[in-house]
N, C-alpha and C positions, 0 to 999 in steps of 0.2 A: 505493501498499500504506499501509496505517495503522498509528502503533507506537502501544501503547500506554505506552510510556515506563515498562514494568515496574507499572504499575496492577495490572493480575492476579497478577503472586509479591504485592505489598503485600498486596492485597484479603484473597489465600489466606493469609497469615502472621499476619493481624488475626483470621479466622476460626478460625485451630490456635488462636491463643492465647484466642480465648472458649471454644473449646472444653477447651482443659484447665481455666480457671478453672470451667467448669462442671463439670468430674471433681472437682477440690478440693472447690467444694458442697458436691455429689452427695454425696463422702465424707464432709464434717463431719455432713451430716446422720441420713445410714446409721449411721455412730456413736454416735451421738445418741439414732437409733431403736433402738441394739441388732437393728439388720441385718445381721446377721453376713456374709449371703452378698452384699447388696450391696458392703457393704466389701470383702470378698475378691475379688469383682467388678471392682474398680476397679484389683487389681494384676495384670500380666503373668502368666502362668503360672511364669515364673521367677525374678520380683519378689524383693527384700528389703528388707526393713524393720527400719530401726535406731532403737530409743528408750534413751536412754542406754547406749549400747554393748553390749543387750541387741538379738541379730539374729534375725530369720525369715526364712526362704530359703523362695521357693517356697507356692503356693497353701495346701498344708497347714499349715506352720509361722506362716503368717501368721495361718490363721484361729486356730490354736490362743494364739496371743500375743493377739489379740481375745477369745478368751472367754474367758482369764483376765483381761483390763482388766473388761470389762463385767462379770465377777462381782465384780469388785471393787467395782465404780464404779456405784451404786442408781439415780442422776441426773448425765447428763454434758449439760451446753452448749458446747457449739465456737462460737466467732466467730470465721470468720477474720477479717483486716484487709486486710493488702497482699500481692500476687501480685504478682512480676516474672517473667515467662518471656522466656526467648527460644529462637524455635525456629534449631535448627543447620540441619535438614533437611528432608526431605518427610515423616518419621515419626520422629524424634529430635529431643529439645527438653529445655531443662533449666529450671530455677527456684528462686525462693524462695518462701516466704511466712512472713506471721505470723497470728499470732493471742491470742488469751486463751479460757480455758477457768474452768468452774466446774464441779467432780467433788464427787459426794456420797460420802463413805466413809466407810461407819456413821454415826457421830455428826458427824460432821466435814468441813466445808465447805471443800476445798480451791479457792484461786483459782492459776492457772496463767497464765505468757506464754511464749508459744514461738515458735519456728521452725521448717517444715521445707525440708531442700534437696532436690528434687527432681530428678529422669533421669525421661525421659517417652517411651514410644513409641507409636507407630499400628501398630492391632495389624487387622487386616481393619477400615480406617475409622476406629476409634474409640479414643483417645486414652487410653493407659493410664498407671498409676505402674509402672516399671521398679527405680525405688528410691525410696526414702522413710525419710530420717532425720529424727528428731527431735533440738530441742535447747532448751534451759528459760533463760530469765533470771529464773525464779522457779517455783516449787510450793511453797507454804504455806499452812499453814490461814488462815483467812479473818483467826481474832484475833490473830494472828500477824503479819500485813503491815507494821503500822506497824514495829514492832521488829526487822523483817528485811530491809526494804526498804534502809536505809542498810549492811547490811554484803555480804560475798560470800556467804557460805553463806545463801545463797535458794533452795535444794533439802532442802525440808522435810518428808517423806513420813511418812507417823507409823509406828512401832515402827519406823523410818531413823534411821541417824545423818545428822545433817546435811552438808551438800557443798556446796562453790563450786557458783555457777551457770554453766553453760556460756556466757554472751556475758551483757554485751560486756566484760567486762574482758580475753577472748581474744582479741577485736581487735585486730588490729598497731595502727589509729589510737588504741585509745584510752591509752596510755600516751604515743603519740609527741605526741598533744594537750599533754599533762600537762607533757611534756619541753620543747615550744614555746611554750609559754604563755607570753605577755609582761605580760599584764594583769596590774592594781594589785590584790593578793588583800586 
């Protein structure tokens, strides 16, 4: 009897990770193309989508959330960066992804850096988002990038009050690093 020493399981995990990364790319393209049906189709029927504490649950609310977003932004360009995926079982996984976007809002070009914290479920053989939480390092008009980047108030959507960025200052290591820094300053 020949043993595969877990090769089949490792290959299955790699395939699952690749399918999940393809899901994230298909989502980004569909958002940029304002393809609402494809965007909604990347979520499970009971999924949650959270942007800055505004939570949409299920396909109908998720659709409405994207209808509002797509109506607000004329042109969108999402550029996914890194994507870390952890397979938990044959039909469950978690992930963290990052990226950048340019968003045309009336006469303002917004630039953003974002992170997603995701949960995935395999439904009928296809990986889908069961939870998607979006946080921002910055969301600023392009002309304000230089003035805002050195501050915490890097969330600057037009007609809204400035607010502190979601990360990296919220990371436990952010201040720990500074507290333990022994290099000459």
